[in-house]
C-alpha positions as CSV (number, residue, x, y, z in Angstrom):
1,M,-67.7,37.9,-9.2
2,T,-68.0,36.0,-5.9
3,I,-69.2,37.6,-2.7
4,L,-65.7,37.4,-1.2
5,E,-64.2,39.2,-4.2
6,F,-67.0,41.8,-4.1
7,L,-66.2,42.5,-0.4
8,L,-62.4,42.7,-1.0
9,W,-62.8,45.1,-3.9
10,S,-65.3,47.2,-1.8
11,L,-62.9,47.4,1.1
12,L,-60.0,48.3,-1.2
13,K,-62.0,51.1,-2.8
14,V,-63.1,52.4,0.6
15,A,-59.4,52.5,1.8
16,V,-58.2,54.2,-1.4
17,V,-60.9,56.8,-1.4
18,T,-60.4,57.6,2.3
19,V,-56.6,58.0,1.8
20,V,-57.1,60.2,-1.3
21,M,-59.7,62.2,0.5
22,L,-57.5,62.9,3.5
23,L,-54.6,63.8,1.2
24,G,-56.9,66.1,-0.6
25,V,-57.9,67.7,2.7
26,A,-54.3,68.2,3.6
27,Y,-53.3,69.8,0.3
28,T,-56.4,71.9,0.1
29,V,-55.2,73.5,3.3
30,L,-51.8,74.2,1.7
31,L,-53.6,75.5,-1.5
32,E,-55.6,77.9,0.6
33,R,-52.5,79.2,2.5
34,K,-50.6,79.6,-0.7
35,L,-53.4,81.4,-2.5
36,V,-54.4,83.7,0.4
37,G,-50.7,84.5,0.8
38,R,-50.5,85.6,-2.8
39,I,-53.7,87.6,-2.5
40,Q,-52.2,89.4,0.5
41,N,-48.9,89.9,-1.3
42,R,-46.9,87.4,0.7
43,W,-45.4,83.9,0.0
44,G,-47.3,81.5,2.2
45,P,-45.6,78.3,3.4
46,S,-42.3,77.8,1.6
47,R,-39.8,76.3,4.0
48,V,-40.8,72.7,4.6
49,G,-40.0,70.7,1.5
50,P,-39.8,72.0,-2.1
51,F,-42.3,74.9,-2.5
52,G,-43.6,74.0,1.0
53,L,-45.2,70.8,-0.2
54,L,-44.4,68.9,3.0
55,Q,-46.1,71.6,5.2
56,P,-49.4,69.6,5.6
57,L,-47.4,66.6,7.0
58,V,-45.7,68.8,9.5
59,D,-49.0,70.5,10.5
60,G,-50.5,67.0,11.0
61,A,-47.6,65.8,13.1
62,K,-47.8,69.0,15.2
63,S,-51.5,68.6,15.9
64,F,-50.9,64.9,16.8
65,L,-48.1,65.7,19.2
66,K,-49.7,68.6,21.0
67,E,-51.0,68.2,24.5
68,D,-54.6,67.1,24.5
69,M,-56.3,69.4,27.1
70,I,-59.9,68.7,28.3
71,P,-61.5,71.4,30.5
72,T,-62.9,70.1,33.8
73,A,-66.4,71.5,33.2
74,V,-67.2,69.9,29.9
75,Y,-69.8,67.1,29.4
76,R,-67.1,64.6,28.5
77,P,-69.1,61.9,26.4
78,L,-70.6,64.4,24.0
79,Y,-67.4,66.6,24.0
80,L,-65.4,63.6,22.7
81,L,-68.1,62.4,20.3
82,A,-68.7,65.8,18.6
83,P,-65.6,65.9,16.4
84,I,-66.0,62.2,15.4
85,I,-69.6,63.0,14.2
86,A,-68.4,66.1,12.2
87,L,-65.4,64.3,10.5
88,G,-67.3,61.0,10.0
89,C,-70.2,62.7,8.2
90,A,-67.8,64.7,6.1
91,L,-65.9,61.5,5.0
92,I,-68.9,59.2,4.5
93,S,-70.7,61.4,2.0
94,I,-67.8,60.9,-0.5
95,G,-68.6,57.2,-0.7
96,V,-71.6,57.8,-3.1
97,I,-69.9,60.2,-5.4
98,P,-68.7,58.8,-8.8
99,F,-65.6,60.5,-10.0
100,G,-64.8,58.6,-13.2
101,A,-66.5,57.1,-16.2
102,P,-68.6,53.9,-15.6
103,G,-67.8,50.5,-16.8
104,I,-64.2,50.5,-15.7
105,G,-63.5,47.8,-13.2
106,P,-63.6,44.0,-12.5
107,G,-66.9,42.2,-13.1
108,Q,-69.9,44.5,-12.6
109,M,-68.1,46.9,-10.2
110,D,-67.2,50.5,-11.2
111,L,-63.6,51.3,-10.2
112,F,-64.2,55.0,-9.6
113,E,-67.2,54.8,-7.2
114,V,-67.5,53.1,-3.8
115,A,-71.3,52.7,-4.0
116,N,-73.7,53.4,-6.8
117,V,-76.9,54.4,-5.0
118,N,-80.1,55.3,-6.9
119,I,-80.9,58.1,-4.5
120,G,-77.3,59.5,-4.3
121,V,-78.5,63.1,-4.1
122,L,-80.7,62.4,-1.1
123,V,-78.0,60.4,0.6
124,I,-75.5,63.3,0.4
125,L,-78.0,65.8,1.6
126,G,-79.0,63.6,4.5
127,I,-75.4,62.8,5.6
128,T,-74.2,66.4,5.4
129,S,-77.3,67.6,7.3
130,V,-76.4,65.3,10.2
131,G,-72.9,66.9,10.4
132,V,-74.5,69.9,12.1
133,Y,-75.0,67.8,15.2
134,G,-71.2,67.6,15.7
135,I,-71.0,71.4,15.8
136,A,-74.1,71.8,18.0
137,L,-73.0,69.1,20.5
138,A,-69.4,70.6,20.6
139,G,-70.8,74.0,21.5
140,W,-73.2,72.8,24.1
141,S,-70.9,70.2,25.8
142,S,-67.9,72.6,26.0
143,N,-69.7,74.7,28.7
144,N,-68.4,77.9,27.3
145,K,-70.5,80.9,26.3
146,Y,-68.5,81.5,23.1
147,S,-68.8,77.9,22.1
148,L,-72.5,77.9,22.7
149,L,-73.1,81.0,20.7
150,G,-71.1,79.6,17.8
151,A,-73.2,76.3,18.0
152,L,-76.4,78.3,18.0
153,R,-75.3,80.4,15.1
154,S,-74.2,77.3,13.1
155,S,-77.5,75.4,13.8
156,A,-79.7,78.3,12.6
157,Q,-77.4,79.0,9.6
158,M,-77.3,75.4,8.5
159,I,-81.1,74.9,8.8
160,S,-81.7,78.1,6.9
161,Y,-79.3,77.5,4.0
162,A,-79.8,73.7,3.8
163,L,-83.3,74.4,2.6
164,A,-82.1,76.7,-0.2
165,L,-79.3,74.2,-1.1
166,G,-81.7,71.3,-1.4
167,L,-84.2,73.3,-3.4
168,S,-81.5,74.5,-5.8
169,L,-80.9,70.9,-6.9
170,V,-84.6,70.1,-7.6
171,G,-84.4,71.7,-11.0
172,V,-81.5,69.5,-12.0
173,V,-83.3,66.4,-10.7
174,L,-86.4,67.3,-12.6
175,R,-84.4,67.6,-15.8
176,A,-82.7,64.3,-15.3
177,G,-85.8,62.5,-13.9
178,S,-83.5,60.7,-11.4
179,L,-81.7,61.0,-8.1
180,N,-78.9,58.8,-9.3
181,L,-75.7,60.9,-9.8
182,R,-74.5,58.9,-12.8
183,V,-77.8,59.3,-14.6
184,I,-77.6,63.1,-13.9
185,V,-74.1,63.2,-15.5
186,E,-75.2,61.1,-18.5
187,Q,-78.3,63.3,-19.0
188,Q,-75.9,66.3,-19.5
189,G,-74.5,64.5,-22.6
190,T,-71.1,64.3,-24.1
191,K,-71.3,67.4,-26.3
192,G,-69.3,69.6,-24.0
193,M,-70.2,72.5,-21.8
194,L,-73.1,73.6,-24.0
195,T,-75.1,70.7,-22.7
196,W,-74.1,71.0,-19.0
197,N,-76.9,72.0,-16.6
198,L,-75.2,75.3,-15.9
199,F,-75.5,76.4,-19.5
200,G,-77.6,74.1,-21.7
201,G,-80.0,73.3,-18.9
202,F,-80.5,77.0,-18.0
203,Q,-79.8,76.2,-14.3
204,F,-77.4,79.2,-13.7
205,V,-79.8,80.6,-11.1
206,A,-79.8,77.3,-9.4
207,F,-76.0,77.2,-9.5
208,F,-75.8,80.6,-7.9
209,I,-78.2,79.5,-5.1
210,Y,-76.2,76.3,-4.6
211,L,-72.9,78.1,-4.6
212,T,-74.1,80.7,-2.0
213,A,-75.8,78.1,0.2
214,A,-72.8,75.8,0.0
215,F,-70.5,78.5,1.3
216,A,-72.9,79.0,4.3
217,E,-73.3,75.2,4.9
218,S,-69.6,74.7,5.1
219,N,-69.1,77.7,7.4
220,R,-66.8,79.5,5.0
221,S,-66.1,83.2,4.6
222,P,-68.1,85.4,4.2
223,F,-70.5,83.1,6.1
224,D,-68.1,82.0,8.8
225,L,-70.2,83.3,11.7
226,P,-70.1,80.1,13.8
227,E,-66.3,80.6,14.2
228,A,-65.9,84.4,13.8
229,E,-62.5,84.7,15.6
230,S,-62.9,88.5,16.1
231,E,-66.3,87.9,17.9
232,L,-66.3,84.5,19.4
233,T,-62.6,83.7,19.8
234,G,-63.1,80.5,17.7
235,G,-66.7,79.7,18.2
236,Y,-67.8,76.1,18.7
237,H,-64.2,74.7,18.8
238,T,-62.9,77.2,21.3
239,E,-62.3,74.6,24.0
240,Y,-60.8,72.0,21.6
241,S,-57.1,71.2,21.2
242,S,-54.7,68.7,19.6
243,M,-56.3,66.1,17.2
244,K,-59.9,66.9,18.3
245,F,-59.5,70.4,17.0
246,A,-57.8,69.0,13.9
247,M,-60.8,66.8,13.3
248,F,-63.1,69.8,13.1
249,F,-60.5,71.5,10.8
250,M,-60.4,68.4,8.5
251,A,-64.2,68.1,8.5
252,E,-64.5,71.7,7.1
253,Y,-62.1,71.0,4.2
254,A,-63.6,67.6,3.5
255,N,-67.0,69.3,3.2
256,M,-65.5,71.8,0.8
257,I,-64.3,69.0,-1.4
258,T,-67.7,67.2,-1.2
259,V,-69.5,70.4,-2.1
260,G,-67.2,70.8,-5.1
261,C,-67.8,67.2,-6.2
262,V,-71.6,67.7,-6.0
263,A,-71.4,70.9,-8.0
264,T,-69.3,69.2,-10.6
265,L,-71.8,66.3,-11.0
266,M,-75.0,68.4,-10.9
267,F,-74.0,71.5,-12.9
268,L,-70.7,71.0,-14.7
269,G,-71.1,67.7,-16.5
270,G,-69.2,65.5,-14.0
271,W,-66.3,63.7,-15.6
272,T,-67.1,64.7,-19.2
273,S,-64.8,66.9,-21.2
274,P,-65.8,70.6,-21.7
275,F,-64.9,70.3,-25.4
276,G,-67.2,67.3,-26.0
277,N,-66.7,65.5,-29.3
278,L,-64.5,68.3,-30.7
279,I,-61.4,66.4,-29.4
280,P,-61.4,62.7,-30.6
281,T,-61.3,60.0,-27.9
282,P,-57.8,58.4,-27.6
283,N,-57.5,54.8,-28.6
284,N,-55.9,53.9,-25.3
285,L,-57.4,52.0,-22.4
286,L,-55.4,53.8,-19.7
287,L,-56.1,57.3,-21.2
288,N,-59.8,56.5,-21.5
289,A,-59.9,55.6,-17.8
290,L,-57.8,58.5,-16.5
291,L,-59.0,61.4,-18.7
292,P,-62.5,61.5,-17.1
293,V,-60.8,61.5,-13.6
294,F,-58.6,64.4,-14.8
295,W,-61.6,66.5,-15.9
296,F,-63.4,65.8,-12.7
297,V,-60.5,66.7,-10.5
298,L,-59.9,69.9,-12.6
299,K,-63.5,71.0,-12.1
300,V,-63.4,70.3,-8.3
301,F,-60.0,72.2,-8.1
302,S,-61.6,75.2,-9.8
303,F,-64.4,75.2,-7.3
304,L,-61.9,75.0,-4.4
305,F,-60.0,77.9,-6.0
306,L,-63.2,79.9,-6.0
307,Y,-63.6,79.1,-2.2
308,V,-60.2,80.6,-1.5
309,W,-60.6,83.6,-3.7
310,V,-63.9,84.5,-2.0
311,R,-62.3,84.2,1.4
312,G,-59.5,86.5,0.4
313,T,-61.8,89.1,-1.1
314,L,-65.1,89.4,0.8
315,P,-65.7,90.6,4.3
316,R,-67.8,88.7,6.8
317,F,-71.6,89.3,6.8
318,R,-73.4,90.5,9.9
319,Y,-75.6,87.8,11.4
320,D,-78.9,89.6,10.6
321,Q,-77.7,90.0,7.0
322,L,-76.9,86.3,6.8
323,M,-80.3,85.2,7.9
324,S,-82.2,87.8,5.9
325,F,-80.3,86.8,2.7
326,G,-81.1,83.2,3.2
327,W,-84.8,83.5,3.9
328,R,-85.8,86.6,1.9
329,W,-83.7,86.0,-1.3
330,L,-82.3,82.5,-1.7
331,M,-85.5,80.7,-0.7
332,P,-87.9,82.6,-3.0
333,L,-85.3,82.4,-5.9
334,A,-85.0,78.6,-5.4
335,M,-88.8,78.2,-5.5
336,L,-89.1,80.4,-8.6
337,N,-86.4,78.3,-10.3
338,I,-88.3,75.1,-9.6
339,V,-91.5,76.6,-11.0
340,A,-89.7,78.0,-14.1
341,T,-87.9,74.6,-14.7
342,S,-91.2,72.7,-14.4
343,L,-93.0,75.0,-16.8
344,W,-90.2,74.7,-19.3
345,L,-90.1,70.9,-19.1
346,A,-93.9,70.8,-19.4
347,Y,-93.8,73.1,-22.5
348,R,-91.1,70.8,-24.1
């Protein structure tokens, strides 16, 4: 493959992944509105298109056409830059996530991955940790006390739970002996869910820590203290409107999808079938390419369903409870899990 062909294929994959990600964000919003409606014994969106399937397009058009108001007292450069940072970091991290089986594509390129990075786990953790700057800068530059309180809450919350989230992945990395996401999936084998890290790798404690920290990192209920409409009228994005508000909204849901993808790769066997070799592999090139993508998407969808279920079920934490739970429980549990995994690997 020539350099020009490599660049063209890379640009095509970036474009396709970006479009699919944005569509995923739009319809994750619809999924949440539908499921929360059912939980609350109502229908949810049902008027625009069949079963309300065109509602995300109408919401996007409404956000785009709304008047873009900028308060006079804001620090304009950072006020405009903040939503770009938040959405940019949320979209960039999807570039290192493999969502299909390797070896499918022209030349030496994998069709279902934008970039195969040897330190994929560190790249994702690094990019997502930068996203907090978007929220912090939004709160500070808005010159609003509610926005500033939301930004301070978010900064403290993300720093606290980012440590637990990173430590929860150490046990998986120790088992695989690599930071490459493809290697981690391959290490979990093809024998089904019994060899996934969640079950066969005895990383269920790490999965619980990751799940809890991920909810807090993405500012989702019951850890949505940075927004907390009943307390802060919207938190860090109180002074934002039109597409700038929509960018923060999209960043939150893009982070949810990224978190689900990482959980699928690290704990749930990635694109491998939960039934392993019990179901014979079809002798069809198209099915061999699409079945792994189907399993991957199904696992991510299950994770997103859990997000919505928790939102419709659990009340919001108090802020002191939030910080206490992160430092007094999750951090020690994550450290104990690393020690236990290390001893188990050394014994083997």
